[in-house]
C-alpha positions as CSV (number, residue, x, y, z in Angstrom):
1,M,0.0,0.0,0.0
2,T,1.2,3.5,-0.7
3,A,1.9,6.2,1.9
4,E,-1.3,8.0,0.8
5,G,-3.3,4.8,1.2
6,H,-1.8,4.2,4.7
7,L,-2.7,7.8,5.7
8,L,-6.3,7.4,4.5
9,F,-6.6,4.0,6.0
10,S,-5.4,5.2,9.4
11,I,-7.9,8.1,9.5
12,A,-10.7,5.7,8.5
13,S,-9.6,3.3,11.2
14,A,-9.4,6.0,13.8
15,V,-12.9,7.3,12.9
16,F,-14.2,3.7,13.0
17,A,-12.6,2.9,16.4
18,K,-14.0,6.0,18.0
19,N,-17.5,5.7,16.6
20,A,-17.6,1.9,17.3
21,E,-16.4,2.7,20.9
22,L,-13.7,0.1,20.5
23,T,-12.4,1.0,23.9
24,P,-13.9,3.2,26.6
25,V,-10.9,5.5,26.3
26,L,-11.4,5.9,22.5
27,A,-15.2,6.3,23.0
28,Q,-14.6,9.3,25.4
29,G,-11.5,10.5,23.7
30,D,-10.9,13.8,21.9
31,W,-10.9,13.7,18.1
32,W,-7.9,16.1,18.2
33,H,-5.9,13.5,20.1
34,I,-7.0,10.3,18.3
35,I,-6.8,11.3,14.6
36,P,-3.4,13.1,14.7
37,S,-1.9,10.3,16.9
38,A,-3.0,7.7,14.4
39,V,-1.6,9.7,11.5
40,L,1.6,10.2,13.3
41,T,2.4,6.5,13.6
42,C,0.6,5.0,10.5
43,L,3.8,5.1,8.4
44,L,6.2,4.0,11.2
45,P,6.2,0.2,10.3
46,D,7.8,1.1,6.9
47,I,10.9,2.4,8.6
48,D,12.3,-1.0,7.6
49,H,12.2,0.1,3.9
50,P,14.8,2.7,2.9
51,R,12.7,3.7,-0.2
52,S,9.5,4.3,1.8
53,F,8.2,7.8,2.5
54,L,9.6,7.6,6.1
55,G,12.7,5.6,5.2
56,Q,13.8,8.2,2.7
57,R,13.7,10.9,5.4
58,L,15.2,8.8,8.2
59,R,17.8,6.8,6.3
60,W,20.1,6.6,9.3
61,I,17.4,4.5,11.1
62,S,15.9,2.8,8.1
63,K,19.0,1.2,6.7
64,P,20.1,-0.6,9.9
65,V,16.5,-1.7,10.5
66,A,16.2,-3.0,6.9
67,R,19.5,-4.9,7.2
68,A,18.5,-6.4,10.6
69,F,14.9,-7.5,9.8
70,G,14.2,-6.9,6.1
71,H,11.0,-5.3,4.8
72,R,7.8,-6.5,6.4
73,G,9.6,-8.3,9.1
74,F,9.7,-7.4,12.8
75,T,8.2,-3.9,12.3
76,H,5.1,-5.4,10.8
77,S,4.4,-7.7,13.7
78,L,2.5,-7.7,17.0
79,L,5.8,-8.1,18.8
80,A,6.9,-4.7,17.5
81,V,3.7,-3.1,18.9
82,F,4.3,-4.8,22.3
83,A,7.9,-3.8,22.3
84,A,7.1,-0.2,21.4
85,L,4.5,0.0,24.2
86,T,6.8,-1.5,26.7
87,L,9.6,0.9,25.8
88,F,7.2,3.8,25.9
89,Y,6.0,2.9,29.4
90,L,9.5,2.2,30.7
91,K,11.3,5.1,29.2
92,V,8.9,8.0,29.0
93,P,9.2,10.2,32.1
94,E,6.1,10.6,34.1
95,S,6.4,14.4,33.6
96,W,5.5,13.8,30.0
97,I,1.7,13.6,30.1
98,V,0.5,11.7,27.0
99,P,-3.3,11.4,27.1
100,A,-4.6,7.9,27.1
101,D,-6.6,8.6,24.0
102,A,-3.6,9.9,22.1
103,L,-1.6,6.8,23.1
104,Q,-4.4,4.5,21.9
105,G,-4.6,6.5,18.7
106,M,-0.8,5.9,18.2
107,V,-1.3,2.2,18.6
108,L,-4.3,2.3,16.4
109,G,-2.3,4.1,13.6
110,Y,0.5,1.5,13.8
111,L,-2.0,-1.4,13.7
112,S,-3.9,0.2,10.8
113,H,-0.7,0.0,8.8
114,I,-0.3,-3.7,9.6
115,V,-3.9,-4.4,8.7
116,A,-3.6,-2.4,5.5
117,D,-0.6,-4.4,4.5
118,M,-2.4,-7.6,5.3
119,I,-4.9,-6.9,2.4
120,T,-2.0,-7.1,-0.1
121,P,-0.7,-10.3,-1.6
122,A,2.6,-10.1,0.3
123,G,0.8,-10.0,3.7
124,V,2.6,-9.6,7.0
125,P,4.4,-11.8,9.5
126,L,2.0,-10.9,12.3
127,L,3.5,-13.5,14.7
128,W,7.2,-12.7,13.9
129,P,9.7,-14.4,14.3
130,C,7.4,-17.1,13.0
131,R,7.5,-16.6,9.2
132,W,3.8,-17.3,8.6
133,R,2.3,-14.5,6.4
134,F,-1.2,-13.3,7.2
135,R,-2.9,-12.0,4.1
136,L,-6.3,-11.4,2.6
137,P,-5.2,-10.2,-0.9
138,I,-7.8,-7.7,-1.9
139,L,-5.4,-5.1,-3.2
140,V,-2.7,-5.8,-5.9
141,P,-0.1,-3.1,-5.7
142,Q,0.1,-1.0,-8.9
143,K,1.2,2.5,-9.7
144,G,-1.7,4.8,-9.3
145,N,-3.8,2.1,-7.8
146,Q,-7.3,3.6,-7.7
147,L,-8.8,0.5,-6.0
148,E,-6.6,1.4,-2.9
149,R,-8.0,4.9,-2.8
150,V,-11.6,3.7,-3.3
151,L,-11.3,1.1,-0.6
152,C,-9.9,3.6,1.9
153,M,-12.6,6.2,1.1
154,A,-15.3,3.6,1.4
155,L,-14.0,2.5,4.8
156,F,-14.0,6.1,5.8
157,A,-17.5,6.7,4.6
158,W,-18.7,3.6,6.4
159,A,-16.9,4.6,9.6
160,V,-18.5,8.0,9.6
161,W,-22.1,6.9,8.8
162,M,-22.1,3.5,10.6
163,P,-24.9,2.8,13.0
164,Q,-24.2,4.4,16.4
165,S,-26.4,2.0,18.3
166,L,-24.6,-1.3,18.2
167,P,-26.2,-4.2,20.2
168,E,-24.4,-5.2,23.4
169,N,-23.6,-8.6,22.0
170,S,-22.1,-7.4,18.7
171,A,-18.6,-8.4,17.7
172,V,-17.4,-4.8,18.1
173,R,-18.7,-4.6,21.7
174,W,-17.2,-8.0,22.4
175,S,-13.8,-6.9,21.1
176,S,-14.0,-3.9,23.3
177,G,-14.1,-6.1,26.3
178,V,-11.2,-8.2,25.1
179,I,-9.1,-5.0,24.3
180,N,-9.8,-3.6,27.8
181,S,-8.7,-6.9,29.4
182,L,-5.5,-6.9,27.4
183,Q,-4.8,-3.3,28.3
184,I,-5.3,-4.0,32.0
185,T,-3.0,-7.1,31.8
186,F,-0.3,-5.1,29.9
187,E,-0.4,-2.2,32.4
188,R,-0.1,-4.7,35.3
189,F,2.9,-6.3,33.5
190,I,4.6,-2.9,33.0
191,N,3.9,-1.9,36.6
192,H,5.3,-5.2,37.8
193,Q,8.5,-4.8,35.7
194,S,9.1,-1.2,36.7
195,G,8.6,-2.1,40.4
196,Q,11.4,-4.7,40.3
């Protein structure tokens, strides 16, 4: 997917997550925290490709990461998300107040990139270092790929106009509970690690 596609997809994902009330934090969050945070991190997984939009601007980071992991390796996995969150919680001083909705927006932007790459034939190694590729090849990369743009705009339109009253037993509501449980477990893990 192109940089433009990733930007559009991250905005659509952020709008969807807030409107679907994917987590209580996102449901109550500020649009001005969630959308910019998602946009800020949506290109970050491609730091492993020196010719990517971000890789061209940060070659001093991109080249070593590309040599170490290759394109669509570690940076396109759930382990990278977990590692980044752990590093963030352990290294960011408490004096830096990052709102919870902005932090979840950043995770959402990063994950939107991974999901967007999953809908291409190459897929992503979601469970890296396991080499299994997760893919649902809807988009075939081409120059000036209009299907990518149409798909992202359709997702955005659906996210904006989706029904606001989802039943309590819907998959989105169920996933909200799972995400909350994972977040609580992760925070306990980080607190335990920093307490040692």
